[in-house]
Every structure is written in C-alpha cells, then in structure tokens.
N, CA and C atoms as an extended XYZ file, in Angstrom:
618
Properties=species:S:1:pos:R:3:atomname:S:1:resname:S:1:resid:I:1 pbc="F F F"
N        13.974       20.568       27.057 N   UNK     1
C        15.095       21.388       27.748 CA  UNK     1
C        15.227       22.913       27.425 C   UNK     1
N        15.368       23.189       25.726 N   UNK     2
C        15.754       24.417       25.302 CA  UNK     2
C        14.800       25.072       25.202 C   UNK     2
N        13.330       24.843       25.617 N   UNK     3
C        12.572       25.861       25.759 CA  UNK     3
C        12.553       26.371       27.332 C   UNK     3
N        12.784       25.773       28.067 N   UNK     4
C        13.650       26.095       29.793 CA  UNK     4
C        14.429       27.232       29.938 C   UNK     4
N        15.783       27.049       28.860 N   UNK     5
C        16.620       28.064       29.081 CA  UNK     5
C        16.302       29.525       29.233 C   UNK     5
N        15.899       29.894       28.045 N   UNK     6
C        15.489       31.399       28.039 CA  UNK     6
C        14.932       31.906       29.309 C   UNK     6
N        13.996       30.925       30.058 N   UNK     7
C        13.253       31.616       30.770 CA  UNK     7
C        14.040       31.394       31.987 C   UNK     7
N        14.996       30.609       32.111 N   UNK     8
C        15.635       30.216       33.542 CA  UNK     8
C        16.407       31.361       33.648 C   UNK     8
N        16.963       31.649       32.265 N   UNK     9
C        18.377       32.615       32.069 CA  UNK     9
C        17.670       34.317       32.655 C   UNK     9
N        16.776       34.482       32.132 N   UNK    10
C        15.895       35.474       32.533 CA  UNK    10
C        15.691       35.680       33.617 C   UNK    10
N        14.892       34.805       34.190 N   UNK    11
C        14.648       34.716       35.595 CA  UNK    11
C        15.921       34.810       36.615 C   UNK    11
N        16.909       34.117       36.273 N   UNK    12
C        17.954       34.190       37.177 CA  UNK    12
C        18.455       35.651       37.073 C   UNK    12
N        18.839       36.653       35.893 N   UNK    13
C        19.138       37.663       35.759 CA  UNK    13
C        18.409       38.826       36.284 C   UNK    13
N        17.216       38.518       36.676 N   UNK    14
C        16.327       39.619       37.057 CA  UNK    14
C        16.161       39.268       38.768 C   UNK    14
N        16.604       38.324       39.112 N   UNK    15
C        16.760       37.577       40.735 CA  UNK    15
C        17.926       38.345       40.959 C   UNK    15
N        19.104       37.857       40.490 N   UNK    16
C        20.343       38.552       40.971 CA  UNK    16
C        20.639       40.072       40.871 C   UNK    16
N        19.780       40.627       39.764 N   UNK    17
C        19.794       41.948       39.585 CA  UNK    17
C        19.086       42.651       40.895 C   UNK    17
N        17.797       42.335       40.968 N   UNK    18
C        16.858       42.754       42.171 CA  UNK    18
C        17.709       42.292       43.622 C   UNK    18
N        18.427       41.626       43.406 N   UNK    19
C        19.136       41.516       44.940 CA  UNK    19
C        20.386       42.498       44.950 C   UNK    19
N        20.992       43.095       43.905 N   UNK    20
C        22.297       43.708       43.911 CA  UNK    20
C        21.133       45.131       44.000 C   UNK    20
N        20.474       45.209       43.117 N   UNK    21
C        19.704       46.600       43.241 CA  UNK    21
C        19.112       47.205       44.853 C   UNK    21
N        18.535       46.065       45.772 N   UNK    22
C        17.855       46.224       46.363 CA  UNK    22
C        18.661       46.703       47.460 C   UNK    22
N        20.364       47.016       47.300 N   UNK    23
C        21.188       47.876       48.052 CA  UNK    23
C        21.349       49.076       48.340 C   UNK    23
N        20.232       49.847       47.038 N   UNK    24
C        20.637       51.275       46.549 CA  UNK    24
C        19.306       52.085       46.765 C   UNK    24
N        19.157       52.939       47.854 N   UNK    25
C        17.826       53.363       47.460 CA  UNK    25
C        17.198       54.268       46.381 C   UNK    25
N        16.110       54.291       46.688 N   UNK    26
C        15.410       55.362       45.345 CA  UNK    26
C        14.816       55.946       45.757 C   UNK    26
N        14.619       57.221       46.677 N   UNK    27
C        13.732       58.141       47.087 CA  UNK    27
C        13.924       57.773       48.705 C   UNK    27
N        12.591       57.644       49.110 N   UNK    28
C        12.370       57.819       51.131 CA  UNK    28
C        12.279       56.225       50.676 C   UNK    28
N        11.190       55.918       49.876 N   UNK    29
C        10.529       54.316       50.384 CA  UNK    29
C        10.971       53.304       49.577 C   UNK    29
N        11.574       53.757       48.326 N   UNK    30
C        12.306       52.451       47.429 CA  UNK    30
C        13.755       51.890       47.565 C   UNK    30
N        13.735       51.272       46.971 N   UNK    31
C        15.094       50.587       46.308 CA  UNK    31
C        15.012       50.460       44.998 C   UNK    31
N        16.207       50.753       44.103 N   UNK    32
C        16.031       50.185       42.609 CA  UNK    32
C        15.647       48.663       42.204 C   UNK    32
N        15.864       47.960       43.212 N   UNK    33
C        15.481       46.180       43.358 CA  UNK    33
C        13.685       46.467       42.902 C   UNK    33
N        12.928       47.277       43.676 N   UNK    34
C        11.894       47.408       43.435 CA  UNK    34
C        11.263       47.571       42.242 C   UNK    34
N        11.974       48.211       41.050 N   UNK    35
C        11.846       48.127       39.718 CA  UNK    35
C        12.454       47.168       39.123 C   UNK    35
N        12.948       46.481       39.289 N   UNK    36
C        13.724       45.068       38.405 CA  UNK    36
C        12.469       43.743       38.929 C   UNK    36
N        12.397       43.667       40.244 N   UNK    37
C        11.809       42.563       40.651 CA  UNK    37
C        10.296       42.001       40.186 C   UNK    37
N         9.790       43.328       40.041 N   UNK    38
C         8.244       42.787       39.516 CA  UNK    38
C         8.359       42.056       38.362 C   UNK    38
N         9.521       42.071       37.471 N   UNK    39
C         9.689       41.393       36.214 CA  UNK    39
C         9.939       40.175       36.032 C   UNK    39
N         9.745       39.564       37.382 N   UNK    40
C         9.768       37.886       37.332 CA  UNK    40
C         8.434       37.338       37.115 C   UNK    40
N         7.480       38.512       37.579 N   UNK    41
C         6.182       37.796       36.909 CA  UNK    41
C         5.805       37.795       35.172 C   UNK    41
N         6.814       38.956       34.743 N   UNK    42
C         6.257       38.886       33.204 CA  UNK    42
C         7.250       37.644       32.764 C   UNK    42
N         8.397       37.170       33.165 N   UNK    43
C         8.816       36.107       32.728 CA  UNK    43
C         8.375       34.677       32.662 C   UNK    43
N         7.532       34.767       34.152 N   UNK    44
C         6.754       33.554       34.737 CA  UNK    44
C         5.466       33.271       33.657 C   UNK    44
N         4.616       34.635       33.403 N   UNK    45
C         3.504       34.313       32.628 CA  UNK    45
C         4.239       34.221       31.304 C   UNK    45
N         4.886       34.559       30.446 N   UNK    46
C         5.159       34.562       29.100 CA  UNK    46
C         5.447       33.018       29.204 C   UNK    46
N         6.192       32.582       30.049 N   UNK    47
C         6.592       30.730       29.910 CA  UNK    47
C         5.062       30.035       30.142 C   UNK    47
N         4.532       30.565       30.778 N   UNK    48
C         3.048       29.902       31.333 CA  UNK    48
C         2.078       30.213       30.011 C   UNK    48
N         2.123       31.231       29.308 N   UNK    49
C         1.186       31.466       28.373 CA  UNK    49
C         1.676       30.526       26.906 C   UNK    49
N         3.161       30.269       26.591 N   UNK    50
C         3.777       29.711       25.391 CA  UNK    50
C         4.049       28.326       25.758 C   UNK    50
N         4.510       28.021       27.002 N   UNK    51
C         4.636       26.470       26.967 CA  UNK    51
C         3.765       25.825       28.199 C   UNK    51
N         2.858       26.317       28.640 N   UNK    52
C         2.199       25.948       29.766 CA  UNK    52
C         2.828       26.020       31.522 C   UNK    52
N         1.940       25.591       31.855 N   UNK    53
C         2.067       25.966       33.691 CA  UNK    53
C         3.036       24.986       34.280 C   UNK    53
N         3.500       23.688       33.636 N   UNK    54
C         4.512       22.937       34.143 CA  UNK    54
C         5.862       23.616       33.910 C   UNK    54
N         5.754       24.320       33.007 N   UNK    55
C         7.398       24.791       32.337 CA  UNK    55
C         7.225       26.163       32.855 C   UNK    55
N         6.092       26.552       33.219 N   UNK    56
C         6.550       27.856       34.212 CA  UNK    56
C         7.127       27.848       35.504 C   UNK    56
N         6.454       26.606       36.220 N   UNK    57
C         6.454       26.112       37.472 CA  UNK    57
C         8.299       25.623       37.795 C   UNK    57
N         8.811       25.342       36.563 N   UNK    58
C        10.024       25.164       36.730 CA  UNK    58
C        10.916       25.980       36.813 C   UNK    58
N        10.511       26.880       35.576 N   UNK    59
C        11.400       28.603       35.915 CA  UNK    59
C        11.280       29.176       36.964 C   UNK    59
N        10.222       29.227       37.739 N   UNK    60
C         9.879       29.793       39.141 CA  UNK    60
C        10.988       28.966       40.202 C   UNK    60
N        11.098       27.545       40.154 N   UNK    61
C        11.650       26.886       41.167 CA  UNK    61
C        13.169       27.269       40.727 C   UNK    61
N        13.852       27.560       39.462 N   UNK    62
C        15.441       27.924       39.305 CA  UNK    62
C        15.583       29.350       39.610 C   UNK    62
N        14.590       30.415       39.479 N   UNK    63
C        14.418       31.573       40.100 CA  UNK    63
C        14.261       31.651       41.907 C   UNK    63
N        13.743       30.646       42.223 N   UNK    64
C        13.502       30.403       43.782 CA  UNK    64
C        15.398       29.766       44.322 C   UNK    64
N        15.352       29.160       43.563 N   UNK    65
C        17.302       28.330       43.854 CA  UNK    65
C        17.957       29.434       43.559 C   UNK    65
N        18.025       30.558       42.620 N   UNK    66
C        19.050       31.489       42.421 CA  UNK    66
C        18.719       32.363       43.375 C   UNK    66
N        17.956       32.788       44.127 N   UNK    67
C        17.464       33.684       45.085 CA  UNK    67
C        17.756       33.442       46.430 C   UNK    67
N        18.002       31.773       46.902 N   UNK    68
C        18.707       31.295       48.194 CA  UNK    68
C        19.701       31.506       47.999 C   UNK    68
N        20.857       31.310       46.843 N   UNK    69
C        22.176       31.217       46.586 CA  UNK    69
C        22.850       32.880       46.853 C   UNK    69
N        21.721       33.774       46.363 N   UNK    70
C        22.082       35.103       46.488 CA  UNK    70
C        21.877       35.322       48.419 C   UNK    70
N        20.919       34.930       48.694 N   UNK    71
C        20.622       35.153       49.814 CA  UNK    71
C        21.691       34.715       51.030 C   UNK    71
N        22.275       33.316       50.800 N   UNK    72
C        23.122       32.997       51.480 CA  UNK    72
C        24.256       33.593       51.316 C   UNK    72
N        24.709       34.279       50.228 N   UNK    73
C        25.701       35.028       49.752 CA  UNK    73
C        25.873       36.482       50.782 C   UNK    73
N        24.576       36.863       50.605 N   UNK    74
C        24.766       38.066       51.351 CA  UNK    74
C        24.219       38.023       52.764 C   UNK    74
N        24.465       37.123       53.308 N   UNK    75
C        24.167       37.002       54.702 CA  UNK    75
C        25.597       36.685       55.228 C   UNK    75
N        26.633       36.586       54.469 N   UNK    76
C        27.899       36.600       54.450 CA  UNK    76
C        29.092       37.938       54.135 C   UNK    76
N        28.274       38.545       54.357 N   UNK    77
C        29.031       39.701       53.112 CA  UNK    77
C        28.454       40.891       54.626 C   UNK    77
N        29.040       41.685       55.218 N   UNK    78
C        28.822       42.570       55.725 CA  UNK    78
C        29.165       44.114       55.734 C   UNK    78
N        28.040       44.849       55.903 N   UNK    79
C        27.881       46.223       55.566 CA  UNK    79
C        28.321       47.023       56.476 C   UNK    79
N        28.016       48.003       56.012 N   UNK    80
C        27.880       49.150       57.415 CA  UNK    80
C        27.012       48.927       58.788 C   UNK    80
N        25.968       48.385       58.673 N   UNK    81
C        24.721       48.203       59.650 CA  UNK    81
C        24.775       46.631       59.978 C   UNK    81
N        25.864       45.919       59.543 N   UNK    82
C        25.676       44.121       59.691 CA  UNK    82
C        25.478       43.683       58.384 C   UNK    82
N        25.332       42.380       58.233 N   UNK    83
C        25.293       41.243       57.114 CA  UNK    83
C        24.183       42.296       56.179 C   UNK    83
N        24.663       42.217       54.581 N   UNK    84
C        23.522       42.850       53.614 CA  UNK    84
C        22.245       42.029       53.767 C   UNK    84
N        22.397       40.757       54.016 N   UNK    85
C        20.829       40.069       54.285 CA  UNK    85
C        20.988       39.509       55.649 C   UNK    85
N        19.847       39.653       56.471 N   UNK    86
C        19.646       38.955       57.522 CA  UNK    86
C        18.703       37.792       57.297 C   UNK    86
N        18.677       36.852       57.928 N   UNK    87
C        18.044       35.021       57.969 CA  UNK    87
C        16.750       35.553       57.500 C   UNK    87
N        16.263       37.044       58.277 N   UNK    88
C        14.764       36.889       58.149 CA  UNK    88
C        14.678       37.659       57.013 C   UNK    88
N        15.319       38.414       56.158 N   UNK    89
C        14.992       38.938       54.860 CA  UNK    89
C        15.352       37.703       54.096 C   UNK    89
N        16.451       36.847       54.512 N   UNK    90
C        16.481       35.875       53.619 CA  UNK    90
C        14.928       34.628       53.369 C   UNK    90
N        14.957       34.814       54.522 N   UNK    91
C        13.313       33.592       54.778 CA  UNK    91
C        12.479       34.249       53.968 C   UNK    91
N        12.087       35.366       54.296 N   UNK    92
C        10.814       36.422       53.744 CA  UNK    92
C        11.005       36.463       52.382 C   UNK    92
N        12.029       36.568       51.662 N   UNK    93
C        12.183       36.605       50.466 CA  UNK    93
C        12.014       35.602       49.489 C   UNK    93
N        12.545       34.547       50.221 N   UNK    94
C        12.482       33.043       49.438 CA  UNK    94
C        10.798       32.640       49.604 C   UNK    94
N        10.389       32.911       50.719 N   UNK    95
C         8.884       32.491       51.115 CA  UNK    95
C         8.115       33.476       50.125 C   UNK    95
N         8.183       34.334       49.951 N   UNK    96
C         7.351       35.148       49.433 CA  UNK    96
C         7.625       34.780       47.661 C   UNK    96
N         8.913       34.900       47.240 N   UNK    97
C         8.764       34.687       45.828 CA  UNK    97
C         8.197       33.261       45.324 C   UNK    97
N         8.603       32.253       46.383 N   UNK    98
C         8.366       30.668       45.680 CA  UNK    98
C         6.425       30.951       46.109 C   UNK    98
N         5.819       31.422       46.849 N   UNK    99
C         4.495       31.443       47.288 CA  UNK    99
C         3.733       32.289       46.168 C   UNK    99
N         4.401       33.430       45.886 N   UNK   100
C         3.899       34.530       45.118 CA  UNK   100
C         3.730       33.938       43.707 C   UNK   100
N         4.872       33.358       42.989 N   UNK   101
C         4.924       32.868       41.864 CA  UNK   101
C         4.173       31.605       41.626 C   UNK   101
N         4.216       30.744       42.499 N   UNK   102
C         3.249       29.702       42.318 CA  UNK   102
C         1.899       29.801       42.378 C   UNK   102
N         1.396       30.848       42.701 N   UNK   103
C         0.242       31.594       42.935 CA  UNK   103
C        -0.051       31.624       41.615 C   UNK   103
N         0.918       32.743       41.238 N   UNK   104
C         0.742       33.676       40.077 CA  UNK   104
C         0.378       32.204       38.605 C   UNK   104
N         1.708       31.478       38.695 N   UNK   105
C         1.068       30.128       37.587 CA  UNK   105
C        -0.516       29.657       37.904 C   UNK   105
N        -0.545       29.390       38.863 N   UNK   106
C        -2.030       28.554       39.145 CA  UNK   106
C        -3.150       29.699       38.829 C   UNK   106
N        -3.286       31.025       39.362 N   UNK   107
C        -4.228       31.800       38.736 CA  UNK   107
C        -4.045       32.107       37.302 C   UNK   107
N        -3.006       32.145       36.732 N   UNK   108
C        -2.783       32.336       35.425 CA  UNK   108
C        -3.502       31.083       34.137 C   UNK   108
N        -3.207       30.095       34.715 N   UNK   109
C        -3.371       29.021       34.237 CA  UNK   109
C        -5.109       28.725       34.531 C   UNK   109
N        -5.729       29.009       35.435 N   UNK   110
C        -7.303       29.056       35.665 CA  UNK   110
C        -8.018       30.137       34.467 C   UNK   110
N        -6.572       31.197       34.016 N   UNK   111
C        -7.519       32.372       33.421 CA  UNK   111
C        -7.099       32.357       31.827 C   UNK   111
N        -6.412       31.496       31.657 N   UNK   112
C        -5.667       31.491       30.352 CA  UNK   112
C        -6.601       31.638       29.208 C   UNK   112
N        -7.662       31.317       29.429 N   UNK   113
C        -8.977       30.772       28.315 CA  UNK   113
C        -9.741       31.933       27.968 C   UNK   113
N        -9.435       33.138       29.119 N   UNK   114
C       -10.022       34.349       28.821 CA  UNK   114
C        -9.611       35.202       27.482 C   UNK   114
N        -9.756       36.409       27.815 N   UNK   115
C        -9.476       37.586       27.187 CA  UNK   115
C        -8.157       37.588       27.203 C   UNK   115
N        -6.976       37.892       26.378 N   UNK   116
C        -5.671       37.817       26.626 CA  UNK   116
C        -4.781       38.376       27.756 C   UNK   116
N        -5.613       39.760       27.779 N   UNK   117
C        -4.841       40.577       29.203 CA  UNK   117
C        -5.316       40.083       30.352 C   UNK   117
N        -6.140       39.362       30.762 N   UNK   118
C        -6.948       38.824       32.102 CA  UNK   118
C        -5.923       37.943       32.759 C   UNK   118
N        -5.491       36.782       32.449 N   UNK   119
C        -4.617       36.187       32.912 CA  UNK   119
C        -3.691       36.800       33.510 C   UNK   119
N        -2.430       37.473       32.696 N   UNK   120
C        -1.063       38.125       33.513 CA  UNK   120
C        -1.738       39.167       34.268 C   UNK   120
N        -2.712       39.815       33.809 N   UNK   121
C        -3.012       40.964       34.719 CA  UNK   121
C        -3.572       40.764       36.215 C   UNK   121
N        -4.450       39.950       36.250 N   UNK   122
C        -4.950       39.532       37.363 CA  UNK   122
C        -3.897       38.453       38.159 C   UNK   122
N        -3.649       37.722       37.662 N   UNK   123
C        -2.113       36.580       38.332 CA  UNK   123
C        -1.121       37.556       38.630 C   UNK   123
N        -0.841       38.717       37.935 N   UNK   124
C         0.578       39.413       38.382 CA  UNK   124
C         0.015       40.601       40.022 C   UNK   124
N        -1.159       40.908       39.645 N   UNK   125
C        -1.889       41.592       40.405 CA  UNK   125
C        -1.998       40.859       42.391 C   UNK   125
N        -2.294       39.375       42.138 N   UNK   126
C        -2.844       38.760       43.207 CA  UNK   126
C        -1.667       38.371       43.691 C   UNK   126
N        -0.622       37.678       42.704 N   UNK   127
C         0.562       37.686       43.280 CA  UNK   127
C         1.612       38.482       43.469 C   UNK   127
N         0.972       39.706       43.524 N   UNK   128
C         1.646       40.910       43.693 CA  UNK   128
C         1.923       41.296       45.194 C   UNK   128
N         0.500       41.385       45.720 N   UNK   129
C        -0.082       41.277       47.148 CA  UNK   129
C         0.575       40.541       47.860 C   UNK   129
N         0.761       38.950       47.370 N   UNK   130
C         0.937       38.086       48.322 CA  UNK   130
C         2.120       38.064       48.244 C   UNK   130
N         3.077       38.614       47.568 N   UNK   131
C         4.539       38.700       47.704 CA  UNK   131
C         4.890       39.528       48.576 C   UNK   131
N         4.436       40.606       48.378 N   UNK   132
C         4.773       42.348       49.375 CA  UNK   132
C         4.461       41.868       50.648 C   UNK   132
N         3.058       40.983       51.063 N   UNK   133
C         2.384       41.406       52.340 CA  UNK   133
C         3.426       40.146       52.882 C   UNK   133
N         4.028       38.984       52.535 N   UNK   134
C         4.740       38.052       52.909 CA  UNK   134
C         5.775       38.619       53.448 C   UNK   134
N         6.708       38.939       52.228 N   UNK   135
C         8.033       39.485       52.429 CA  UNK   135
C         8.305       40.476       53.913 C   UNK   135
N         7.672       41.752       53.238 N   UNK   136
C         7.827       42.701       54.449 CA  UNK   136
C         7.370       42.545       56.084 C   UNK   136
N         6.180       41.610       56.079 N   UNK   137
C         5.576       41.023       57.442 CA  UNK   137
C         6.742       40.100       57.958 C   UNK   137
N         7.186       39.198       57.296 N   UNK   138
C         8.362       38.382       57.767 CA  UNK   138
C         9.630       39.048       57.931 C   UNK   138
N         9.904       39.533       57.215 N   UNK   139
C        11.025       40.641       57.406 CA  UNK   139
C        11.170       41.320       58.305 C   UNK   139
N        10.312       42.116       58.420 N   UNK   140
C        10.485       43.401       59.135 CA  UNK   140
C         9.243       43.742       60.442 C   UNK   140
N         8.357       43.020       60.576 N   UNK   141
C         7.648       43.055       61.667 CA  UNK   141
C         7.854       42.749       62.772 C   UNK   141
N         7.280       43.642       63.657 N   UNK   142
C         8.008       42.982       65.364 CA  UNK   142
C         7.427       42.022       65.926 C   UNK   142
N         6.056       41.771       65.468 N   UNK   143
C         5.486       40.054       66.039 CA  UNK   143
C         6.325       39.117       65.556 C   UNK   143
N         7.104       39.014       64.810 N   UNK   144
C         8.067       37.859       64.380 CA  UNK   144
C         9.200       38.330       64.284 C   UNK   144
N         9.307       38.762       65.564 N   UNK   145
C        11.132       39.028       66.259 CA  UNK   145
C        11.548       37.761       66.573 C   UNK   145
N        10.772       37.102       67.244 N   UNK   146
C        11.326       35.521       67.589 CA  UNK   146
C        12.109       34.658       66.265 C   UNK   146
N        11.732       35.125       65.100 N   UNK   147
C        12.518       34.391       64.340 CA  UNK   147
C        13.821       34.542       64.213 C   UNK   147
N        14.244       35.822       64.574 N   UNK   148
C        15.642       36.123       64.601 CA  UNK   148
C        15.780       37.016       65.630 C   UNK   148
N        15.954       36.656       66.871 N   UNK   149
C        16.099       37.715       68.207 CA  UNK   149
C        17.373       38.748       68.074 C   UNK   149
N        17.932       38.015       67.498 N   UNK   150
C        19.616       38.703       67.452 CA  UNK   150
C        19.522       40.035       66.218 C   UNK   150
N        18.372       40.438       65.354 N   UNK   151
C        18.219       40.929       64.418 CA  UNK   151
C        17.344       42.200       64.916 C   UNK   151
N        17.635       43.394       65.272 N   UNK   152
C        17.249       44.250       65.616 CA  UNK   152
C        16.331       45.400       64.670 C   UNK   152
N        14.751       44.818       64.708 N   UNK   153
C        13.978       45.677       63.581 CA  UNK   153
C        13.286       46.837       63.973 C   UNK   153
N        13.940       47.388       65.357 N   UNK   154
C        13.169       48.616       65.674 CA  UNK   154
C        13.226       49.812       65.118 C   UNK   154
N        14.138       49.597       63.934 N   UNK   155
C        14.126       51.070       62.918 CA  UNK   155
C        12.840       50.755       61.909 C   UNK   155
N        12.362       49.890       61.764 N   UNK   156
C        11.166       49.565       60.669 CA  UNK   156
C        10.244       49.481       60.891 C   UNK   156
N         9.979       49.302       62.763 N   UNK   157
C         8.978       49.238       63.364 CA  UNK   157
C         8.581       50.822       63.975 C   UNK   157
N         9.500       51.696       63.776 N   UNK   158
C         9.100       52.939       64.073 CA  UNK   158
C         7.726       54.037       63.404 C   UNK   158
N         6.572       54.464       64.642 N   UNK   159
C         5.703       54.582       64.099 CA  UNK   159
C         5.733       55.841       63.452 C   UNK   159
N         5.389       56.048       62.183 N   UNK   160
C         5.035       57.257       61.266 CA  UNK   160
C         3.993       57.306       60.145 C   UNK   160
N         4.020       58.269       59.506 N   UNK   161
C         2.864       58.754       59.077 CA  UNK   161
C         2.854       57.849       57.518 C   UNK   161
N         1.909       57.366       57.144 N   UNK   162
C         1.814       56.263       56.014 CA  UNK   162
C         2.656       56.874       55.252 C   UNK   162
N         3.686       56.760       54.418 N   UNK   163
C         4.134       57.399       53.389 CA  UNK   163
C         4.439       58.891       53.164 C   UNK   163
N         4.315       59.308       54.597 N   UNK   164
C         4.613       60.736       55.512 CA  UNK   164
C         3.601       61.616       55.164 C   UNK   164
N         2.157       61.112       54.701 N   UNK   165
C         0.986       61.720       54.584 CA  UNK   165
C        -0.267       61.229       55.234 C   UNK   165
N        -0.291       59.837       55.405 N   UNK   166
C        -1.215       59.170       56.110 CA  UNK   166
C        -1.785       59.036       57.661 C   UNK   166
N        -2.357       57.969       58.091 N   UNK   167
C        -2.097       57.344       59.070 CA  UNK   167
C        -0.961       56.925       59.702 C   UNK   167
N        -0.927       56.916       61.117 N   UNK   168
C         0.379       56.367       61.443 CA  UNK   168
C         0.345       54.899       61.544 C   UNK   168
N         1.729       54.224       60.847 N   UNK   169
C         1.708       53.055       60.942 CA  UNK   169
C         3.415       52.658       61.080 C   UNK   169
N         3.927       52.007       61.362 N   UNK   170
C         4.998       51.386       61.413 CA  UNK   170
C         5.689       51.543       59.675 C   UNK   170
N         6.871       52.108       59.873 N   UNK   171
C         7.779       52.413       58.796 CA  UNK   171
C         7.448       51.306       57.632 C   UNK   171
N         7.702       49.644       57.925 N   UNK   172
C         7.827       48.766       57.164 CA  UNK   172
C         6.305       48.930       56.269 C   UNK   172
N         5.511       49.303       56.838 N   UNK   173
C         4.192       49.202       56.016 CA  UNK   173
C         4.029       50.265       55.308 C   UNK   173
N         4.827       51.674       55.252 N   UNK   174
C         4.955       52.399       54.138 CA  UNK   174
C         5.934       51.548       53.247 C   UNK   174
N         7.081       51.280       53.535 N   UNK   175
C         7.974       50.396       52.616 CA  UNK   175
C         7.182       49.670       51.585 C   UNK   175
N         6.479       48.805       52.358 N   UNK   176
C         5.700       47.661       51.727 CA  UNK   176
C         4.329       48.440       50.617 C   UNK   176
N         3.338       49.173       51.113 N   UNK   177
C         2.734       49.963       50.177 CA  UNK   177
C         3.496       50.512       48.676 C   UNK   177
N         4.671       51.436       49.308 N   UNK   178
C         5.404       51.818       47.891 CA  UNK   178
C         5.637       50.708       47.069 C   UNK   178
N         6.547       49.801       47.921 N   UNK   179
C         6.575       48.406       46.467 CA  UNK   179
C         5.778       47.822       45.948 C   UNK   179
N         4.433       47.906       46.555 N   UNK   180
C         3.124       47.314       45.886 CA  UNK   180
C         2.603       48.421       45.030 C   UNK   180
N         2.792       49.623       44.842 N   UNK   181
C         2.480       50.266       44.009 CA  UNK   181
C         3.132       50.447       42.660 C   UNK   181
N         4.537       50.208       42.889 N   UNK   182
C         5.192       49.829       41.922 CA  UNK   182
C         5.138       48.578       41.202 C   UNK   182
N         4.666       47.566       41.621 N   UNK   183
C         4.039       46.352       41.376 CA  UNK   183
C         3.169       46.507       40.423 C   UNK   183
N         2.163       47.625       40.989 N   UNK   184
C         1.114       47.952       40.283 CA  UNK   184
C         1.057       48.421       38.908 C   UNK   184
N         1.932       49.346       39.141 N   UNK   185
C         1.928       50.138       37.793 CA  UNK   185
C         2.735       49.060       36.573 C   UNK   185
N         3.823       48.368       37.441 N   UNK   186
C         4.867       47.706       36.532 CA  UNK   186
C         3.753       46.668       36.131 C   UNK   186
N         2.701       46.197       36.506 N   UNK   187
C         1.946       45.024       36.328 CA  UNK   187
C         0.963       45.274       34.772 C   UNK   187
N         0.712       46.577       35.045 N   UNK   188
C        -0.094       46.884       33.820 CA  UNK   188
C         0.746       47.255       32.705 C   UNK   188
N         2.085       47.929       32.777 N   UNK   189
C         2.937       48.527       32.114 CA  UNK   189
C         3.694       46.933       31.123 C   UNK   189
N         3.456       46.103       32.112 N   UNK   190
C         4.307       44.674       31.172 CA  UNK   190
C         3.456       44.108       30.496 C   UNK   190
N         2.139       44.611       30.065 N   UNK   191
C         1.298       44.047       29.253 CA  UNK   191
C         1.592       44.056       27.817 C   UNK   191
N         2.266       45.261       27.518 N   UNK   192
C         2.613       45.608       26.521 CA  UNK   192
C         4.124       44.461       26.287 C   UNK   192
N         5.205       44.490       26.882 N   UNK   193
C         5.968       43.316       25.997 CA  UNK   193
C         5.299       42.018       26.322 C   UNK   193
N         4.492       41.688       27.047 N   UNK   194
C         3.878       40.406       27.629 CA  UNK   194
C         3.165       40.236       26.081 C   UNK   194
N         2.483       40.768       25.530 N   UNK   195
C         1.880       40.742       24.508 CA  UNK   195
C         2.745       40.504       22.970 C   UNK   195
N         4.070       41.516       23.005 N   UNK   196
C         5.144       41.161       22.021 CA  UNK   196
C         5.867       39.962       22.114 C   UNK   196
N         6.094       39.832       23.422 N   UNK   197
C         7.371       38.703       23.248 CA  UNK   197
C         6.616       37.351       23.042 C   UNK   197
N         5.091       37.158       23.652 N   UNK   198
C         4.222       36.099       23.277 CA  UNK   198
C         4.120       35.870       21.806 C   UNK   198
N         3.439       37.000       20.938 N   UNK   199
C         3.514       36.915       19.479 CA  UNK   199
C         4.721       36.520       18.991 C   UNK   199
N         6.143       37.040       19.410 N   UNK   200
C         7.329       36.654       18.701 CA  UNK   200
C         7.467       35.158       18.933 C   UNK   200
N         7.416       34.666       20.021 N   UNK   201
C         7.888       33.221       20.453 CA  UNK   201
C         7.048       32.091       19.668 C   UNK   201
N         5.557       32.759       19.531 N   UNK   202
C         4.776       31.623       19.182 CA  UNK   202
C         4.435       31.576       17.547 C   UNK   202
N         5.091       33.140       17.175 N   UNK   203
C         5.225       32.830       15.574 CA  UNK   203
C         6.788       32.024       15.265 C   UNK   203
N         7.570       32.108       15.788 N   UNK   204
C         8.932       31.300       15.456 CA  UNK   204
C         8.519       29.868       16.006 C   UNK   204
N         7.784       29.357       16.969 N   UNK   205
C         7.464       28.139       16.688 CA  UNK   205
C         6.662       27.691       15.581 C   UNK   205
N         5.811       28.579       15.798 N   UNK   206
C         5.001       27.970       14.147 CA  UNK   206
C         5.436       27.823       13.384 C   UNK   206
C-alpha cells in the first residue's frame, strides 16, 4: 500500500489541476489544462517501471475516480455559458482517460524489456492518440449529439481552416490536433524526469 500512495497522490493532483486549468484558455486552440494533463502518463509509466503493471493500473483507477468526482462537481457549477462540465464532456473525459491509461500500461508492459526510453515513449504516444481522439469526438462531434441532446455543440462544429492554416474541418478537430501536439512534445520532454525519477526510486528501494 505504501508504494501506491505517492503515485495516487501525484495522479490525483494532476487530474484535479487539469480539471481546474481546462477552464482557462491559452491562446486560440488550447487551455492551460493541456499542459498538465499529459503528466498523468508520466506518473503511470514511472509506477509501471518501478512497481509493475498491477500497481500502475491501481493508480490509473484512482485517477479515474478522481476525474469522475471532478466531473460530477463540474456539472453542478454554472458558468457564463452553462454548466462548467457537460455530461458529454464528463463521459468523454472519463472514457478517454481510462482507456488511454490502461492501454499505456499494457503497451509499456509489453515493451519494458527493451531500451529504457522505448516503453514510456511508445506507450505514451499511442495512449495520447487514443485519449485525444476519444475525448474530442465524444465531447464535441455533431455525430454524437444524441448522447446529450440538450447540449448545443454547434460552436465546436463550425467549419474553419485547420489550426487557421490547413484544410477546412470542424473547430473541434483543430482543438484536438493542438492538444495532441502538446501531448507529443511533452511525451518527449517527460523522458528526462522519467529517467531521473525511476533512478531515484530504484536507488532508494535498493
């Protein structure tokens, strides 16, 4: 149980911080939450490397429950344009997190015996793609309007140039692409703290 506590606390802190920071815009395509949420993959990968897939999954489930709690609270808080968290966003967030993180654990575990950076990098990149695709599709795609008919997502489906430069696509696609680019960059940067944290923990345990 002792080995779980740091991972659970770190994951919970990241999930809570991301749920708060997602309310604040960063430029045209991102929110501040885009810079904290990907750190969840770092926590999962560190726990997986040091303590194994079973422990990592427990940390993931703790993060999922924290996210559910945040989403439920968010649906009860009304902002300028309605609830801070719609049920579609809550559903997309929960499914995306759980699916992507568990996939990350499985891929990491499969690759753990290779060169040290391959497992965290590959698992995070694939998990990030799944996370981004699931969340933005469930939360904003007009094809899933039946999930929450009362939630008007017309704004997210406005046809615009991709990231203001590319081919025409719904606005939510630009938001998703920008979000994934941040995840990609942070996946590369996170290799540094991953290496350092794993080394520190394994040295202390030894």
